[in-house]
Every structure is written in C-alpha cells, then in structure tokens.
C-alpha positions in Angstrom: 145.3 81.7 -13.6 148.7 80.7 -15.2 150.6 81.8 -11.8 148.0 79.6 -9.6 148.5 77.0 -12.7 152.4 77.2 -12.3 152.0 77.0 -8.2 150.5 73.6 -8.2 152.5 71.1 -7.5 151.4 67.7 -8.9 151.5 66.9 -12.7 147.5 66.1 -12.5 147.1 69.7 -11.2 148.6 71.3 -13.5 147.6 68.9 -16.3 143.3 70.1 -14.9 144.4 73.4 -14.5 145.9 73.5 -17.8 142.7 72.3 -19.7 140.3 74.8 -17.1 142.7 77.7 -18.7 142.2 76.5 -22.1 138.7 76.5 -21.7 138.2 80.1 -20.1 140.3 81.3 -22.9 137.7 79.2 -25.9 134.4 81.3 -23.7 136.5 84.1 -24.0 137.4 84.5 -27.2 133.4 83.6 -28.4 132.4 86.7 -26.7 132.2 89.9 -28.5 135.2 92.2 -27.7 132.6 95.3 -27.5 129.3 95.8 -26.0 126.9 98.3 -27.0 125.5 100.2 -23.8 122.5 102.5 -23.9 121.9 104.6 -21.2 120.8 108.0 -19.9 123.1 110.3 -18.2 122.3 113.5 -16.4 124.1 116.9 -17.1 124.4 119.5 -14.5 125.6 123.0 -16.6 126.4 125.8 -14.3 126.4 129.0 -16.7 127.0 131.1 -13.9 130.6 129.3 -13.2 131.0 127.7 -16.6 131.1 124.4 -15.6 129.1 121.1 -16.1 129.1 117.6 -15.1 127.8 114.5 -15.8 125.9 111.7 -13.5 124.8 108.5 -14.2 121.4 107.8 -12.9 121.8 104.6 -10.6 118.7 102.7 -9.3 118.7 100.1 -6.7 115.4 99.1 -5.0 113.2 101.5 -7.0 115.2 104.7 -6.0 117.2 107.0 -8.1 120.4 108.2 -7.1 122.6 110.8 -9.2 126.2 110.0 -8.8 128.9 111.3 -10.9 129.6 109.7 -13.8 133.6 109.5 -13.6 133.1 107.9 -10.0 130.4 104.9 -11.3 132.4 104.1 -14.4 135.6 103.7 -12.3 133.6 101.2 -10.2 131.6 99.0 -12.7 132.7 99.6 -16.2 137.2 99.7 -15.9 139.2 96.6 -15.4 140.6 96.3 -12.1 143.7 93.9 -13.3 144.6 93.0 -9.7 141.2 92.0 -9.0 140.5 90.1 -12.2 143.7 87.8 -11.4 142.8 87.2 -8.1 139.3 86.1 -9.0 140.9 84.1 -12.1 143.4 82.3 -9.5 140.2 81.8 -6.6 138.0 80.2 -9.8 141.1 78.1 -10.9 141.6 76.6 -7.4 138.3 75.6 -6.5 137.6 73.8 -9.7 140.6 72.0 -9.5 139.8 71.0 -5.9 136.1 70.0 -7.4 137.3 67.7 -9.9 139.9 66.1 -6.9 136.6 65.4 -4.8 
C-alpha cells in the first residue's frame, strides 16, 4: 500500500491514500494477533514402513476429501507476502478511485 501511495501523482491522492492506510492499520491493530482454530486431522500410520502422515478433512459441497495437511496449510493458512502486497495495492487504488467519483 505504501508503494502504491508513493506512486500517486497528485498530492490529494497521496493524502487520501495515507488516510486509507491509517484506517487499515487501526483496523488491523484491533484484531487479535492469534486465533484459535479447533479442527480434526486424520493420521495415516504405516507400522510396516514406520511412517505417518497427517491429512486435513476438507469438506466442499457436502463431500469430504482428505488433503495432505502440509499442502492444505501452505495454501490456506500461511501468508503469501507478494499476494498480500498486490491485494493491498489493488484495494488502495480502488478506494482512491471510488473517492474521486
């Protein structure tokens, strides 16, 4: 968002972007830093091979699919910094554009 603010050409847009960013910061600081998620996992244990793997029971349209936990967590729980920066930029530009109309 800061990069998108700095790329604005008019002082009015830069000021509006700064206020929008400040609003997001206030909103983010009011949210808890951690969130407790209770969920069930399925363990597949092989005594023969002495291995184990955890699965997440993903339910979509009433159908349960067991997904490898690592794969599910990487896609849904871990943050992608680049994706987050692009989303922040898109939101900021959309709000500045809406404010001009």
